[in-house]
N, C-alpha and C positions, 0 to 999 in steps of 0.2 A: 552622121551619127560619127561620134569620137575613136581614133583607131584603139585595138585592145593593142592592150602592152603587158599586160601580167594575166596570168593563169593562176587560181588558187583551186584546188583540188582535196577534195573530202577523201580518205585511204580505203579505211573499211566499208565491203559493200559499193565499190568502185575499180580499183585496182589489186586490194586483196580483200579476203573473205573479211566478215567482220569479226576481230576479237576476241571478243568476249559477250556473245550475245545471246539471246534466250535460250535460241535452239545448242547451244554449246553449252549452256550453263545447263540442258535437260539431259543433255547426254553426259555431263560430267554425273551428275545426281544420280544418275542410271550405272552408270560402271563405277560410283564408287558408294551404290548405297547413300544416297545421302536422302533425307526428306525433302522432296522437292517442294511443296509446301513453307516448309521451315525457311530450307534455302534462300525461298521468294523473297519471304519477308525479311531477310536480313541483309538481302544483296543491296535495296535503293542507296541506303542512307552509307554503308561502305564503300559501295561503287562510288557516289559522290565525292567522298572523303581521296578514293584513291583515284580517281580520274583530275583530280584537281590540285593533286600536289600536297593534301594533304596528312596523306596516309599511304605508306610502301607495300607493295605486295604480302609481305607479309602478317603487315597488320589489318590487310583486308583478309587474308584466308582467316583470322584470326578472328574475326567477327563473323563471317561466314561458312565457315568447315573444320576449323581446329578451336573453336571452343570448347570441345569437350574431348577426351583422349581417341583418334580414330585407328583404324587396323591398317591402314597408309602412311607414307611419309606426305611433308608438303615437297617436298622435290619430286614426288610419284603425281604430286595432283599440279605442280606447275609443269612439270611436264608435258601431262594431257591440257593445259592451258596453252601453253605452246602449240603444238602442233594441231590446232584450230585455226590455224592462219596457214594461207594458202595463196596463190597468185592468181589471177583470175586474164590468164595471159592474153586476151584479145583485148580485152580496158589496156593493159600493161601497156601493151605493144603500140597504141594511138599514144598514150602518152611521151613512151618515151622518143616515140619518134618526133613528136614535137620536144621534148628538150634536146635530143641530138640537133637542131636546126637553131636552135640557140636564138631564137625570134623573140621568145616571152620569157619574162621572169615567172617562173615557176616551183610556186610555193605550195604548202600540206597545209592548209587544217583541222582538225583531226581531235576527238575523245577518245583521250585514252591513260592509261596510269601508266606511270614512266616504263615498270622492268618490260611490259608488254610494247610497251613503243618501243624500246631502246632492242627487244628483240627483232619484231619486224624489220623498224631501218637495218640493221645487218645484215639479218637471214636472207631478206629482198634486193639488196642494195639499192634500197631507195633515193640516197645519196646522190645515184646517178641520175634520178630522175628530180629530186628538188635542192633547191638552194635554201630553204627556207623552212624550217618546221613551224608551226603556230600550234603545236600541241596541249591539249588542256594541262596537261601534267605541268608543263614548261611556265604557261602564265598564268594559271589559275583562276582561270575562267572555261566555261565549255559552251559549244553548241549550244541551243542557237541563239546565247544573249549575244548581243547585238555590240556588245564588247571585245569580244572575242575579233568581231573581224571590222571595228574601228581599228582595233591592236592592229592588224597584218596591215591595214591602209599608212597607218603610222609608219611603222617602223618601214615599210616600203618605199612610204612616200611616192605611193600611188594615188591616183582619183579614182573613185567608184566606176565614173562612166568609164576609165581604159582596162575595167577587168571586168573579169567573170568568175564566179565562184559554182563550180560542179558539185553535188551531190545526191545521192538517191533518195533521200528523205527533204519531204516538201518542209517539216520543222524546221531544218535548217536551214531552207530556202530562204522560206519567211523571215526570219533571223537577219538573212544577209540583205533581203533589199530592205529592210529597216535601214539600212548604211548607206541605200542606195547602188549599191552591189549589181552588175549586170549578175544572174544565175541561168542554171543549164540544171534542168531535172535529170538526173543519171537514169538509164532504161539499161541501153546495153552495148556495145563496144561501136556499131554501125550507129545506129543511134544518135550518140554524142558525139560523132566524128562527123554528121550529116547538122546539126546541132550547132556545132562550134564553126563549122562552115557558116552557115547563116548569120551567125553572125560576126561573119570578116576576120573568123581567122586563118591562118593560112597553113593547111597542116601537109607535110611532103608525104610524099609517095613511100 
């Protein structure tokens, strides 16, 4: 077994809540009186452009919410969007212990629009944990496309057999496996710690 040198991490669903998933959108629809079905029909194409850096947050909202006058402001809606991000303290603690030990290159691979991504990095001080951010809004490709994992390996100059990718979604793990990456399916903090140890990762107490 090759020695593990690099750990690639998903952020949403692993160390933070998902930034803008279906439950958050449903809550937003209820709070702001949006037609849920209409919102969800407009979301996929607008979100793809948003998460791949082809559209900014204002353009995403113009396509999904503010295509007609509303009794609330874009700033109010953005504030709600950002408030949906929360830390998952138990798993964050595991990841931070690994980062502090300094034995592994720690990098994030995540799908997010630029403004949400920047907010989460700053708000939760993700720079203390990760050296590199392979965010879809920066690299213009989203998980589970194998291209995003190949890019991460190329930029870090690491081999797939010395690297592990952690994500809570099986589809994203499938994409990573196509590039030869070792993968671990995240379910809980204790489970991920045990799985990483089984893969030869040393986690300090």
